[in-house]
C-alpha positions as CSV (number, residue, x, y, z in Angstrom):
1,M,182.6,-30.2,50.8
2,G,184.2,-28.8,54.2
3,G,182.5,-27.0,56.6
4,T,183.8,-23.6,55.9
5,L,182.1,-24.1,52.5
6,F,178.8,-25.2,53.6
7,Q,178.9,-22.2,55.9
8,K,179.2,-19.8,52.9
9,V,176.4,-21.7,50.8
10,C,174.6,-21.3,53.9
11,D,175.0,-18.0,54.5
12,A,174.5,-17.0,50.6
13,V,171.3,-19.5,49.8
14,S,170.0,-18.0,53.7
15,V,169.1,-19.7,56.9
16,E,165.7,-18.7,56.6
17,R,165.4,-20.6,53.5
18,L,167.4,-23.6,54.6
19,Q,165.4,-23.3,58.0
20,P,162.6,-26.3,56.8
21,F,165.7,-28.8,55.5
22,L,167.7,-27.8,59.2
23,R,164.6,-29.1,60.9
24,T,164.3,-32.5,59.0
25,C,168.0,-33.0,59.3
26,G,168.4,-32.1,63.4
27,G,170.3,-29.2,62.2
28,T,173.5,-30.6,60.8
29,L,174.6,-28.4,58.0
30,D,175.9,-30.6,55.7
31,H,172.8,-33.2,55.7
32,A,170.6,-30.2,55.1
33,L,172.1,-29.0,52.1
34,R,172.2,-32.8,50.9
35,L,168.3,-32.8,51.0
36,Y,168.2,-29.1,49.8
37,A,170.2,-30.4,46.8
38,W,167.8,-33.4,46.2
39,N,164.9,-30.9,46.5
40,I,166.5,-29.0,43.7
41,E,166.5,-32.2,42.0
42,I,163.0,-33.9,42.6
43,S,161.6,-30.2,41.6
44,S,163.5,-30.3,38.5
45,A,162.2,-33.9,37.9
46,F,158.5,-33.1,38.2
47,H,158.7,-30.4,36.2
48,G,158.4,-32.2,32.7
49,P,155.5,-34.4,34.1
50,L,153.7,-31.0,35.0
51,H,154.4,-29.2,32.1
52,C,152.7,-31.9,30.4
53,L,149.8,-32.2,32.2
54,E,148.9,-28.4,32.1
55,V,149.2,-28.0,28.5
56,V,147.5,-31.1,27.6
57,L,144.8,-29.7,30.2
58,R,144.4,-26.4,28.8
59,N,144.1,-28.0,25.2
60,A,141.4,-29.9,25.8
61,M,139.3,-27.5,27.7
62,D,139.6,-25.4,25.3
63,R,138.3,-27.6,22.6
64,E,135.7,-28.3,24.5
65,L,134.8,-24.4,25.3
66,T,135.0,-23.3,21.6
67,A,132.7,-25.9,20.8
68,L,130.1,-25.1,23.5
69,F,130.5,-21.5,22.5
70,Q,131.0,-21.8,18.9
71,R,133.8,-19.2,18.8
72,S,137.6,-19.9,19.3
73,D,137.7,-16.5,21.4
74,W,135.2,-18.4,23.7
75,W,136.5,-16.1,26.7
76,N,134.8,-13.4,25.3
77,A,131.6,-14.9,24.6
78,P,128.5,-12.9,26.8
79,A,127.5,-16.5,28.3
80,L,130.2,-17.4,29.8
81,D,129.4,-15.2,32.9
82,L,133.3,-16.1,34.5
83,A,133.6,-15.7,38.4
84,L,135.3,-12.3,39.0
85,H,139.2,-14.0,39.6
86,A,138.4,-15.6,36.4
87,R,137.5,-12.7,34.5
88,Q,140.5,-10.6,36.0
89,S,142.8,-13.6,34.8
90,V,141.3,-13.1,31.5
91,T,142.1,-9.5,31.1
92,Y,145.3,-9.6,32.0
93,A,146.1,-12.3,29.9
94,C,144.6,-10.6,27.0
95,T,146.6,-7.5,28.2
96,T,149.8,-9.3,28.4
97,V,149.6,-11.0,24.8
98,A,148.7,-6.9,23.0
99,Q,151.7,-5.7,24.4
100,N,154.0,-8.7,23.9
101,Y,152.7,-10.1,20.0
102,A,153.0,-7.4,17.3
103,H,149.8,-10.3,15.8
104,P,148.4,-12.1,18.7
105,T,146.6,-15.3,18.3
106,N,144.1,-17.1,20.6
107,G,146.6,-19.7,21.0
108,H,148.7,-16.9,22.9
109,V,145.8,-15.9,24.9
110,I,145.5,-20.2,25.9
111,A,148.8,-20.4,26.5
112,E,149.2,-17.0,29.1
113,L,146.2,-18.5,31.1
114,S,147.6,-20.0,34.4
115,F,146.9,-23.6,35.6
116,G,145.0,-21.9,38.5
117,F,142.7,-20.5,35.8
118,W,142.0,-23.8,34.4
119,T,141.5,-25.2,37.6
120,S,139.3,-22.6,38.3
121,L,136.6,-23.4,36.5
122,L,135.8,-26.8,37.2
123,G,135.3,-25.1,40.9
124,T,132.0,-23.8,41.8
125,G,132.3,-20.6,40.5
126,N,129.2,-18.8,38.9
127,R,127.1,-22.1,38.6
128,Y,130.1,-24.0,36.6
129,D,128.8,-27.3,37.3
130,M,125.9,-26.9,35.2
131,R,127.0,-24.5,32.6
132,L,130.5,-25.5,32.0
133,W,131.1,-29.1,33.4
134,R,127.9,-30.6,32.5
135,P,127.6,-29.3,28.8
136,A,131.1,-29.6,28.0
137,L,134.2,-29.7,30.0
138,H,133.6,-33.0,31.3
139,R,134.5,-34.6,27.9
140,A,137.7,-32.6,28.2
141,F,138.3,-35.8,30.6
142,P,136.9,-38.7,28.6
143,G,138.6,-41.2,30.9
144,Y,137.4,-39.8,33.9
145,C,134.2,-41.4,35.5
146,G,134.3,-39.5,38.8
147,S,132.7,-36.4,40.3
148,R,134.0,-32.7,39.3
149,R,134.4,-31.9,42.8
150,A,137.2,-34.7,43.2
151,L,138.7,-33.3,40.1
152,H,139.0,-30.1,40.8
153,Q,140.3,-31.2,44.2
154,D,143.3,-32.9,43.0
155,L,144.0,-30.3,40.0
156,Y,144.2,-27.8,43.2
157,H,146.4,-29.9,45.1
158,L,148.3,-30.1,42.1
159,R,148.5,-26.4,41.5
160,K,150.1,-25.9,44.5
161,L,152.6,-28.3,44.2
162,R,153.2,-26.6,40.7
163,N,153.8,-23.0,42.5
164,R,155.7,-24.3,45.0
165,I,158.3,-25.5,42.4
166,A,157.9,-22.4,40.7
167,H,158.5,-20.4,43.6
168,Y,161.8,-22.6,44.7
169,E,160.1,-23.7,47.9
170,P,160.6,-26.9,49.8
171,I,158.5,-30.1,48.5
172,H,160.3,-32.8,50.2
173,Q,157.9,-33.5,53.1
174,R,155.3,-33.7,50.6
175,H,153.7,-37.5,49.7
176,L,155.6,-37.1,46.3
177,A,155.0,-40.5,44.9
178,A,151.1,-39.6,45.6
179,D,151.5,-36.1,44.1
180,H,153.4,-37.9,41.1
181,T,150.8,-40.8,40.8
182,K,147.8,-38.0,40.5
183,I,149.6,-36.4,37.6
184,L,149.8,-39.1,35.4
185,R,146.2,-40.6,36.4
186,I,144.8,-37.2,36.0
187,L,146.9,-37.0,32.5
188,S,145.5,-40.6,31.4
189,H,141.9,-39.3,32.0
190,I,143.2,-36.9,29.2
191,S,145.0,-38.6,26.6
192,P,146.5,-42.1,27.8
193,E,148.4,-42.4,24.7
194,T,150.7,-38.5,26.1
195,T,150.5,-40.6,29.5
196,T,152.6,-43.8,27.9
197,W,155.0,-40.8,26.4
198,V,155.4,-39.0,29.6
199,R,156.4,-42.4,31.9
200,A,158.9,-43.2,28.9
201,N,160.8,-40.0,29.7
202,D,159.5,-39.5,33.5
203,R,162.6,-39.0,36.0
204,V,160.6,-38.6,38.8
205,P,160.8,-42.3,40.3
206,E,164.7,-42.5,39.6
207,V,165.0,-39.1,41.7
208,L,162.6,-40.7,44.5
209,A,164.4,-43.6,44.8
210,R,167.7,-41.5,45.1
211,R,166.3,-39.8,48.3
212,A,168.4,-41.9,50.8
213,D,171.2,-42.5,49.3
214,V,171.5,-39.0,48.3
215,C,171.0,-37.8,52.0
216,T,173.5,-40.3,53.2
217,A,176.0,-39.4,51.0
218,V,176.0,-42.9,49.6
219,A,175.1,-41.3,46.2
220,P,176.6,-37.5,44.7
221,T,174.1,-34.5,44.9
222,R,173.3,-33.5,41.2
223,F,170.5,-31.1,40.2
């Protein structure tokens, strides 16, 4: 690609969006666009492991909350006593499901609740440690021996990564190898079998290894 094309792409994408990449690349536009392309590629690669973590996490937590409150619509249990933001998330999810499905199910509500919602249930909340974690939610992570606080912190950081990817933001300056390890570690606490399957399909290690070659034009950009 020539200089004129680089500039046209920059104008279309916007200098503001490319600024973090330009800073990393010393202001050189063609290098910045290569890093931008790699950022898209690694974001796409992370989507798979994050997808699996979020789905497996919410299913495991839903199972334990259903058992604790003895009802599949546990979010309506009076004893649940969610914190305000979590209650608002449930209200929004239920309203959205009712509007979008002729025959809404509890599964639709579970799928509508965000990664942030599930993560928040492992936080302090309305005495969640005593009321949710100890009697039920620790069982969603049978391979985990650490504290609720540490698990919540790890998931909170991964939620921020997920949100940056969802909003097409730069992630190239994160410690992405550590993020990747964290995803697989938490997933293994819930389902070792799913972790094995994810590893067999996971592109993150391959894309991480490509970064230097992509940014120096040894390897082509692709996403």
